[in-house]
C-alpha positions in Angstrom: 254.7 -43.4 147.6 252.9 -40.6 145.3 250.0 -42.4 143.8 249.4 -41.8 139.9 247.0 -39.4 140.3 248.1 -37.2 142.3 250.8 -37.2 140.2 248.6 -36.2 137.2 246.9 -33.3 139.3 250.0 -31.9 140.7 251.2 -31.7 137.0 248.0 -29.3 136.4 248.6 -27.7 139.6 252.1 -26.3 138.2 250.0 -24.5 135.7 247.4 -23.4 137.3 244.5 -25.9 135.5 243.5 -27.7 138.7 239.3 -26.8 139.4 239.6 -24.9 142.9 238.3 -28.4 144.8 241.7 -30.1 143.3 243.6 -27.7 143.8 242.4 -27.5 147.6 242.7 -31.7 148.0 246.2 -31.4 146.4 247.3 -28.8 148.7 245.7 -30.5 152.0 247.1 -33.8 150.6 250.8 -32.3 149.7 250.8 -31.3 153.9 251.2 -34.8 154.6 253.1 -35.7 152.5 256.4 -34.6 152.5 257.4 -36.1 148.6 254.3 -34.8 147.2 255.2 -30.9 148.3 258.5 -31.4 146.8 256.9 -32.5 143.4 254.6 -30.1 143.1 257.2 -27.5 144.0 259.8 -28.9 141.5 257.1 -28.6 138.7 256.1 -25.1 140.0 259.9 -24.3 139.1 259.8 -25.8 135.9 256.6 -24.1 134.1 258.6 -20.7 135.3 261.8 -21.9 133.5 259.9 -22.9 130.1 257.7 -19.9 130.0 260.9 -18.3 129.4 262.2 -20.9 127.3 259.5 -20.3 124.7 260.3 -18.8 121.2 259.9 -15.5 120.6 257.2 -14.7 117.5 257.9 -12.4 115.0 254.5 -9.7 114.7 253.7 -9.9 110.8 255.6 -7.5 108.6 252.6 -5.3 107.9 251.9 -4.2 111.2 253.2 -1.4 111.5 251.9 0.1 108.4 248.6 -0.4 109.8 249.6 0.6 113.1 250.8 3.8 111.7 247.3 4.3 109.4 245.5 4.0 112.5 247.3 7.0 113.9 247.0 9.0 110.8 243.6 8.4 110.8 242.7 9.5 114.9 244.6 12.6 114.2 243.0 13.3 111.3 239.3 12.8 113.1 240.9 14.7 116.2 239.8 12.0 118.2 241.6 12.2 122.0 245.1 10.1 121.3 244.8 6.5 122.5 247.1 5.3 125.1 249.4 2.2 122.6 250.2 -0.1 124.6 254.0 -1.8 123.8 254.5 -3.9 121.2 255.5 -6.6 123.7 252.3 -6.9 125.5 250.8 -7.7 122.5 252.6 -10.7 122.2 253.2 -12.1 125.8 249.7 -14.1 125.3 251.0 -15.7 122.4 254.3 -16.4 124.6 252.4 -18.0 127.3 250.2 -20.0 125.3 253.3 -21.4 123.9 254.8 -21.9 127.3 252.2 -23.8 128.6 252.1 -26.0 125.6 256.0 -27.0 125.3 255.2 -27.2 128.9 252.4 -29.4 128.5 254.0 -31.5 126.4 257.4 -32.0 127.8 255.6 -33.2 131.2 252.9 -35.2 129.4 256.1 -37.3 127.9 257.7 -37.4 131.4 254.4 -38.7 132.6 254.2 -41.3 130.1 258.0 -42.2 130.4 257.8 -42.8 134.1 254.6 -44.7 133.5 256.3 -46.9 131.1 259.2 -47.0 133.5 257.0 -48.2 136.6 254.9 -50.7 134.5 259.1 -52.1 133.6 259.9 -51.9 137.4 256.1 -54.0 138.4 257.3 -56.8 135.8 261.0 -57.0 136.7 260.2 -57.5 140.6 257.4 -59.7 139.4 259.8 -61.8 137.6 262.3 -61.5 140.2 259.5 -62.4 143.1 259.0 -65.7 140.8 262.1 -66.9 140.4 263.2 -66.3 144.1 260.1 -68.8 144.9 261.1 -71.2 142.2 264.5 -71.5 144.2 262.8 -71.5 147.1 260.7 -74.5 146.2 263.5 -76.0 144.8 265.6 -76.0 147.8 262.8 -77.4 149.9 262.3 -80.0 147.4 266.0 -80.8 147.8 266.2 -81.0 151.6 263.0 -83.3 151.4 264.5 -85.8 149.2 268.0 -85.2 151.1 265.9 -86.1 154.7 264.5 -89.2 152.7 267.6 -90.3 151.9 269.7 -89.8 155.1 266.2 -91.9 156.3 266.7 -94.8 154.3 270.5 -94.7 155.0 270.1 -94.6 158.7 267.1 -97.4 158.2 269.8 -99.8 155.8 272.5 -98.5 158.8 270.4 -99.9 161.6 269.3 -103.2 159.5 272.8 -103.9 159.0 274.3 -103.4 162.7 271.5 -105.6 163.7 272.0 -108.5 160.9 275.8 -107.7 162.6 275.2 -108.0 166.1 273.1 -111.0 165.7 276.1 -112.5 163.6 277.7 -112.4 167.0 275.3 -113.6 169.6 274.6 -117.3 170.1 271.1 -117.7 171.6 270.5 -121.2 173.6 267.5 -122.6 175.4 268.6 -124.7 178.5 266.0 -127.7 179.5 265.5 -129.1 183.0 267.5 -132.0 184.1 265.8 -132.8 187.3 262.8 -134.8 187.4 261.2 -132.8 190.5 261.2 -129.8 188.6 260.4 -130.8 184.7 259.1 -127.6 183.8 261.7 -125.5 184.7 263.4 -123.7 181.7 266.1 -120.8 180.7 267.1 -119.3 177.6 271.0 -117.6 177.6 271.9 -115.1 175.2 276.2 -114.6 174.7 278.0 -111.9 172.8 281.0 -113.6 171.2 282.1 -109.9 170.7 281.6 -108.3 174.0 282.3 -111.4 175.9 278.9 -111.1 177.8 275.3 -112.5 178.1 272.1 -112.8 179.3 270.3 -115.7 181.1 266.5 -115.6 181.8 265.4 -118.4 184.1 261.7 -120.0 184.6 259.9 -122.0 187.4 263.4 -123.3 189.6 263.0 -124.5 192.9 263.2 -122.1 195.5 266.5 -122.4 197.4 268.3 -123.1 200.7 269.9 -120.0 202.4 273.5 -122.1 201.8 272.9 -122.7 198.0 273.1 -121.2 194.8 272.5 -121.2 191.2 276.0 -121.5 189.2 275.7 -120.8 185.3 278.4 -122.5 183.1 279.7 -121.9 179.6 281.2 -124.9 177.8 284.2 -123.6 175.6 285.9 -126.7 173.9 289.0 -125.0 174.2 289.0 -125.6 178.1 289.4 -129.0 180.1 286.2 -127.9 182.1 283.1 -125.8 181.9 283.9 -121.9 182.6 282.1 -120.1 185.3 279.3 -117.6 184.4 278.2 -116.4 187.9 275.8 -117.4 190.8 271.9 -116.4 190.9 269.1 -117.1 193.2 265.0 -117.4 192.4 262.3 -115.4 193.5 261.0 -118.3 195.8 257.4 -117.5 194.4 257.7 -117.7 190.8 261.2 -119.4 190.3 262.0 -116.5 187.9 265.7 -114.7 187.3 267.3 -112.8 185.1 271.0 -112.3 185.2 274.3 -110.2 182.8 276.9 -112.3 183.4 280.5 -112.3 182.5 282.7 -115.6 181.9 285.6 -115.9 184.5 288.0 -116.7 181.4 287.5 -115.3 177.7 285.6 -117.8 175.7 286.1 -118.1 172.0 283.5 -120.4 171.0 280.5 -121.1 173.7 279.1 -124.6 172.6 276.6 -124.9 175.2 275.0 -123.4 178.7 274.5 -125.4 182.0 273.2 -124.5 185.5 274.1 -126.6 188.6 273.1 -126.6 191.6 275.9 -125.5 194.4 277.1 -124.3 198.2 276.5 -120.7 198.5 278.7 -118.4 196.3 279.5 -120.7 193.9 282.9 -123.1 193.2 285.0 -122.9 190.6 284.7 -126.0 189.3 281.5 -127.8 189.1 280.5 -130.1 192.0 276.6 -129.9 192.8 274.2 -131.7 190.1 273.0 -130.2 187.1 269.7 -128.2 187.0 269.1 -127.0 183.5 271.2 -128.2 180.3 271.5 -126.7 176.6 273.5 -126.3 173.7 
């Protein structure tokens, strides 16, 4: 891109108005900038055309009589005849001055017009950049708001799902039914929708190899408790955790029980009740 200072010196260079130092610098700079070199060539061509476009200045009406009188006086004085320069040569300085004045005015007009256009373009570019930045900021704000709204909706949905899940869960604490293990306890969580549950027991006595604990789900629609599966406990801690499914569909789990049965379990409770809760 050509700088404003180089544009000014290029206009002066076209009319040979630069001093030697500026002319040397401008020629060196044009060798590095093709755009500046083209501008200088265009201005040179334009200045040459403008010289020929300058209006013809008519000589004064008395010029001819003065010239003839001068010739007569020279002849009477027998002075050696002087060679007369063509009239057109006398007026060349006037024509050149007029051409250069017109060219200078024209290039000044072009320069001022270019300056105004450049300033207007810079202003428009600045306005466009401001508008673009404003649009970006507005979009970013809208994205932030949308993310916040989405996070709020997700939180509300999770809370609603949690409440919905809790509405389908039945949580029952089972207490010990044996005097030899009064500290034994358990918690049963039953999901009526999924028809499955989780049992966590603590401090149950260790079993013989031929024994199992068996879980039962009490549903009023059946005459006998529904089999929930068998489990054993860790001998040292008496702890166990199991996920279970009832052997029959359970419409309403009203109570849970744990009995001591033979290995592998039984279809109907036979042994003593160890834990019970409802």
